[in-house]
C-alpha positions in Angstrom: 45.5 55.5 -156.9 47.8 55.2 -153.8 47.8 57.9 -151.1 49.8 57.9 -147.9 47.7 58.1 -144.7 47.8 60.8 -142.0 48.0 59.8 -138.3 45.1 61.5 -136.5 44.0 61.5 -133.0 41.5 58.8 -132.0 38.2 59.2 -130.1 38.6 59.1 -126.3 35.6 58.5 -124.1 34.3 55.9 -121.7 32.5 52.8 -123.1 28.8 52.7 -122.4 28.0 49.7 -120.2 24.5 48.3 -120.9 23.6 44.9 -119.3 25.7 41.8 -119.7 23.0 39.2 -119.7 23.3 36.6 -122.4 20.2 36.4 -124.6 18.3 33.2 -124.8 18.4 31.3 -128.1 15.5 32.7 -130.3 12.4 30.8 -131.2 11.4 30.6 -134.9 8.3 31.8 -136.8 7.6 32.3 -140.5 7.0 35.1 -143.0 7.3 36.3 -146.6 10.7 36.3 -148.2 11.9 39.0 -150.7 15.7 38.7 -150.3 18.7 36.5 -150.5 21.2 35.6 -147.8 24.7 34.3 -148.7 27.0 32.8 -146.1 29.9 30.4 -145.6 28.4 27.2 -144.4 29.9 25.0 -141.7 31.5 22.8 -144.4 33.2 26.0 -145.8 31.0 26.0 -149.0 29.1 29.1 -150.2 25.5 28.7 -149.4 22.4 30.8 -150.1 18.9 31.0 -148.6 16.0 33.2 -149.5 14.0 33.8 -152.8 16.1 31.2 -154.7 16.9 29.2 -151.5 19.5 27.3 -153.5 21.4 26.0 -150.5 24.9 24.7 -151.0 26.7 25.9 -154.2 29.6 23.5 -153.7 32.0 26.5 -154.0 34.5 26.6 -151.2 35.1 29.9 -149.4 38.4 30.9 -147.7 38.3 30.1 -144.0 37.5 33.1 -141.8 36.1 35.1 -144.7 32.5 36.1 -145.3 30.8 36.5 -148.7 29.0 39.8 -149.7 25.9 40.3 -151.7 24.2 43.0 -153.8 21.5 43.2 -156.5 23.0 43.1 -160.1 21.0 43.9 -163.2 22.8 41.3 -165.2 21.9 39.8 -168.5 20.9 36.3 -167.4 18.3 36.7 -164.7 16.7 33.4 -165.8 19.8 31.7 -164.4 19.7 33.7 -161.1 16.1 35.0 -160.8 16.9 36.9 -157.6 19.5 39.1 -159.5 21.9 38.6 -156.6 25.6 39.1 -157.2 27.9 37.4 -154.6 31.6 38.3 -154.0 33.8 35.9 -152.0 37.3 34.8 -151.4 38.0 31.3 -152.8 39.5 28.6 -150.6 43.0 27.6 -151.4 44.0 30.5 -153.7 42.2 33.3 -151.8 41.2 34.8 -155.2 38.3 37.2 -155.3 35.4 35.5 -157.0 32.2 37.2 -158.3 29.1 35.0 -158.9 25.8 36.2 -160.2 23.4 36.6 -163.2 26.3 36.7 -165.7 28.1 33.7 -164.3 31.2 33.1 -162.2 34.4 35.2 -162.6 37.7 34.5 -161.0 39.5 37.9 -160.8 42.8 36.3 -160.0 43.4 38.9 -157.2 43.9 37.3 -153.8 42.1 38.6 -150.8 44.0 39.1 -147.5 43.3 36.1 -145.2 40.9 36.8 -142.4 39.2 39.6 -144.3 36.0 39.8 -146.4 35.0 41.7 -149.6 32.1 44.2 -149.8 29.9 44.7 -152.9 27.4 47.3 -154.0 25.2 47.6 -157.1 25.1 50.8 -159.2 21.6 52.1 -159.7 22.1 52.1 -163.4 23.5 48.6 -163.6 26.7 46.8 -162.7 28.5 46.7 -159.4 31.7 47.6 -157.5 33.6 45.3 -155.1 36.0 46.6 -152.4 38.4 44.3 -150.5 41.7 44.2 -148.8 44.1 42.4 -151.1 46.9 40.1 -150.0 49.4 43.0 -149.6 47.1 45.0 -147.4 45.9 47.6 -150.0 42.3 48.5 -150.2 41.2 47.7 -153.8 38.0 48.5 -155.7 37.1 46.5 -158.8 34.3 47.5 -161.1 32.4 44.8 -162.9 34.0 46.0 -166.2 37.4 45.1 -164.7 38.7 48.6 -163.8 40.8 48.4 -160.7 41.9 51.1 -158.2 44.0 51.1 -155.1 43.1 53.4 -152.2 45.7 52.9 -149.5 46.5 50.4 -146.7 43.9 49.0 -144.3 44.5 47.9 -140.7 45.3 44.2 -140.4 42.3 41.9 -140.1 39.8 44.6 -141.2 37.6 44.8 -144.2 36.5 47.8 -146.3 32.8 48.7 -147.1 31.6 50.1 -150.3 28.4 51.9 -151.4 27.5 52.7 -155.0 25.9 55.8 -156.5 24.7 56.5 -160.0 26.9 56.7 -163.1 29.8 54.6 -161.7 30.6 56.6 -158.6 31.1 55.0 -155.2 32.4 55.6 -151.7 34.6 53.3 -149.6 35.0 53.3 -145.8 37.8 51.4 -144.0 40.0 51.5 -140.9 43.5 52.8 -141.6 46.7 51.4 -140.2 46.6 54.2 -137.7 43.3 53.0 -136.4 41.2 55.9 -137.8 38.2 55.8 -140.0 38.8 56.8 -143.6 36.3 57.5 -146.4 37.4 57.8 -150.0 36.3 57.0 -153.5 35.1 58.5 -156.8 32.2 60.2 -155.0 34.1 62.0 -152.2 37.8 61.8 -151.5 37.5 62.8 -147.9 40.5 60.9 -146.5 41.1 60.1 -142.8 38.7 61.3 -140.1 39.9 62.2 -136.6 37.8 59.3 -135.4 39.5 56.3 -133.8 38.1 52.8 -134.4 38.1 49.7 -132.3 41.1 47.5 -133.3 40.1 44.6 -135.6 36.7 46.1 -136.6 35.3 47.4 -139.9 33.0 50.3 -140.8 29.9 50.1 -142.9 28.8 52.8 -145.4 25.6 53.5 -147.3 24.4 56.2 -149.6 21.8 58.6 -148.1 18.2 58.5 -149.3 18.6 61.3 -151.8 21.8 59.8 -153.3 23.8 63.0 -152.7 25.8 61.8 -149.7 26.7 58.9 -147.4 26.5 57.7 -143.8 29.1 55.5 -142.0 28.6 53.4 -138.9 31.5 52.0 -136.9 32.6 50.8 -133.5 34.8 53.5 -131.9 37.8 52.7 -129.9 35.6 53.3 -126.8 33.4 50.4 -127.7 30.5 52.7 -128.5 28.5 52.8 -131.8 29.4 56.0 -133.8 28.3 57.5 -137.1 29.9 59.9 -139.5 28.1 61.6 -142.4 29.2 63.2 -145.7 29.7 67.0 -145.2 30.0 66.7 -141.4 33.0 68.0 -139.5 33.1 65.1 -137.1 31.2 62.0 -135.9 28.2 61.3 -133.6 28.4 59.1 -130.5 25.2 57.0 -130.4 26.0 56.2 -126.7 25.3 52.5 -127.3 27.8 49.9 -126.3 28.8 47.3 -128.9 30.3 43.9 -128.4 34.0 44.5 -128.7 35.6 43.3 -131.9 32.3 43.3 -133.9 31.2 45.6 -136.7 27.8 47.2 -137.5 25.8 47.3 -140.7 23.9 50.2 -142.2 21.3 50.9 -144.9 19.5 54.0 -146.1 15.7 54.5 -145.9 14.5 55.4 -149.4 11.6 57.5 -148.2 14.0 60.1 -147.0 13.7 59.5 -143.2 17.4 58.6 -142.7 19.1 55.3 -142.1 19.0 52.1 -140.0 21.9 50.5 -138.2 22.1 46.9 -137.0 24.8 45.8 -134.6 25.6 43.3 -131.8 25.3 45.0 -128.5 27.7 44.4 -125.6 25.0 42.1 -124.2 25.3 39.8 -127.2 21.8 40.8 -128.4 20.9 42.1 -131.9 20.0 45.8 -131.9 18.7 48.1 -134.6 18.6 51.9 -134.3 18.0 54.9 -136.6 14.8 55.9 -138.5 13.2 53.0 -136.6 14.5 52.8 -133.1 13.6 49.3 -132.5 16.5 48.9 -130.1 16.9 45.5 -128.5 15.4 42.6 -130.5 16.2 40.3 -127.5 17.7 37.8 -130.0 21.1 36.4 -129.1 23.9 36.6 -131.7 26.9 34.3 -132.1 29.9 35.8 -130.3 32.2 37.7 -132.6 29.8 37.9 -135.6 28.2 40.8 -137.4 24.7 41.4 -138.8 23.9 42.5 -142.3 20.9 44.8 -143.2 19.0 45.9 -146.4 16.2 48.3 -147.1 12.8 46.6 -147.7 10.8 46.8 -150.9 8.6 49.6 -149.5 11.5 51.8 -148.7 10.5 52.5 -145.1 11.3 49.1 -143.6 14.3 46.8 -143.5 15.5 43.2 -143.1 18.5 42.0 -141.0 20.4 38.7 -141.4 22.6 37.4 -138.6 24.0 34.3 -137.1 22.1 33.4 -133.9 23.8 32.0 -130.9 22.5 28.6 -132.1 24.8 28.8 -135.1 21.9 29.2 -137.6 21.1 31.9 -140.1 18.3 34.1 -138.9 16.4 37.0 -140.7 14.1 39.5 -139.0 12.5 42.8 -139.9 9.9 43.4 -142.6 9.8 39.6 -143.1 10.1 38.0 -139.6 11.2 34.7 -141.1 13.5 34.0 -138.1 15.4 30.8 -138.2 16.3 29.0 -141.4 16.6 25.2 -141.4 19.0 23.5 -139.1 21.4 22.5 -141.9 22.0 26.2 -142.5 24.8 26.4 -139.9 27.3 29.2 -140.4 31.1 28.6 -140.5 32.9 29.7 -137.3 34.1 33.2 -137.3 32.1 34.3 -140.4 28.9 36.3 -140.9 26.0 36.2 -143.4 25.2 38.9 -145.9 21.8 39.9 -147.2 20.8 41.4 -150.5 17.6 42.2 -152.5 16.5 43.8 -155.7 
């Protein structure tokens, strides 16, 4: 379905300035792993660490594009015991690839260079992928092959998708007018009167009760903002983000809200929300974005990010911290975390 976009006024406010000190490179410690992290390695191959800890899959990813992960209740969990489904853009062709318990599928649909797909698993099985295709359209693709177009996204930005029950989902993206838009089979809201920072992408999650959603994004002021299903506007978190980066968000299943991870304008990793941990005092690689998932207990979370050392790090319920030195992330890309 294609719908023309409306030009709406952007957010206007002063950017919050929090310190500008560069964080020191983190020091590692170990923990218990319950998740998988997929990323584009420095050799451009798809790599994976975590429960499976497979390492290099020898599958090349398009330069400047990051893979996405979710849990998939596929039919061949013996082949991929973590149940993780990965979506990525193939090097050379740019085609969207899905790779998980049921094998590898080339959709034959090219992803716009410099953008990344998003993937979310339905609670009753299967998954949905959202991406900006080569013509600029935001496209969703269900695992059964059903494809829908939702409009045109801003150049160099990527949509985010969250799945509900019974095949419904919601997509958030930045429009060509620079506004936040949410749309999908759950709620066809359309554009919000909320301006986004150029070149950044929103993140969306279902709420704890499964009857709504929450979006996190970098406003055109440089501050972290949120927008919720049913609200008339957004909320300024009054926290300065590193310009040109994008936040991540997850729900908290015990009903206490959501958690957001982002790169602050100091270069540090921050998490805020149900658990206001605030500054982790862990330096992130400039221009990269964290990824966050809910923990097995429903009241905690895990964050994956590229440290300013170039390595994959995970912190949260499992404070694994640095993965091995050969897990270097390709320049200009970010890791994605998923768990069953």
